[in-house]
C-alpha positions in Angstrom: -81.1 74.4 99.4 -77.8 74.4 100.1 -75.3 71.2 101.6 -78.0 68.5 103.4 -75.5 66.4 104.7 -76.5 65.3 108.7 -73.6 67.1 109.8 -75.3 70.5 107.8 -78.8 70.1 108.9 -79.9 72.1 111.9 -83.2 71.8 113.1 -84.9 75.3 112.3 -86.2 77.9 114.8 -89.2 80.6 115.1 -86.8 83.0 113.6 -86.2 80.6 110.3 -89.6 80.2 110.0 -90.4 84.1 110.3 -87.6 84.7 107.5 -88.9 82.2 105.0 -92.6 83.7 105.6 -91.3 87.2 104.8 -89.4 85.7 101.7 -92.5 83.9 100.2 -95.2 86.4 100.7 -95.5 87.5 97.0 -96.5 83.9 96.9 -100.4 83.1 96.0 -102.8 82.5 99.0 -103.6 78.9 97.3 -99.8 77.6 97.6 -99.8 74.6 100.1 -97.4 73.6 102.2 -95.7 70.5 102.1 -93.9 68.6 104.6 -91.3 65.9 103.7 -92.1 62.4 105.2 -88.3 61.6 105.6 -84.6 63.5 105.7 -84.5 61.6 102.0 -87.2 63.3 100.7 -88.9 60.3 99.0 -92.5 61.5 100.1 -93.9 64.4 100.3 -97.6 64.9 102.6 -99.5 68.6 103.4 -99.4 70.2 106.2 -103.1 69.9 107.9 -102.1 71.6 111.8 -99.5 73.3 113.6 -99.2 73.0 117.2 -97.0 73.9 119.9 -95.2 71.7 122.6 -91.9 71.2 124.6 -89.9 69.4 121.7 -87.5 66.0 122.9 -86.2 64.0 119.8 -89.1 61.9 119.1 -91.5 63.0 121.0 -93.8 66.6 121.3 -94.6 67.1 125.3 -97.1 69.5 126.3 -96.2 72.0 127.9 -97.9 73.1 131.7 -100.5 75.4 130.3 -101.9 73.1 127.7 -101.6 70.4 130.6 -104.1 72.7 132.5 -106.1 73.5 129.9 -106.7 69.5 128.8 -107.5 69.4 132.2 -110.1 71.8 132.1 -111.6 70.7 128.8 -111.6 67.6 130.0 -113.1 67.3 134.0 -109.9 65.5 135.0 -107.7 66.7 137.4 -104.0 68.4 136.6 -102.3 65.2 138.6 -104.5 62.6 136.4 -103.9 65.0 133.1 -100.2 65.0 134.3 -99.6 61.0 135.6 -101.4 60.3 131.2 -98.6 62.3 129.9 -94.8 61.0 130.6 -93.0 63.9 132.1 -90.3 66.4 129.8 -86.6 66.2 130.3 -84.9 68.9 131.5 -83.7 69.4 128.0 -87.5 69.6 125.7 -87.4 72.7 124.0 -90.9 75.1 123.1 -91.9 74.2 119.7 -93.5 74.3 116.6 -94.9 71.3 115.3 -95.9 71.2 111.6 -98.5 68.2 111.8 -98.7 66.2 108.1 -102.0 65.1 106.5 -102.2 61.3 107.1 -102.7 60.4 103.4 -103.4 56.7 103.5 
């Protein structure tokens, strides 16, 4: 794994994930994907879902497309949907989010 100090840990990009997928192609299909629930790796949770959104530290915001789709799915107006969610900060970036299974 290498040096895991906070000064060397960088957020992954989709390119990193693609490299991981390429490097794991020979693993059996039933290998589980788990995520550490804390940086110290004291507890692990299986990944249950994946989603995309606009990431800012501590929050995943809906993209404009997701907001429009949510409005269409719920019957709310786009304005109502936008009022219900915090506005993403200018530095929010598109992210792929792995959602762990709640094991409690």
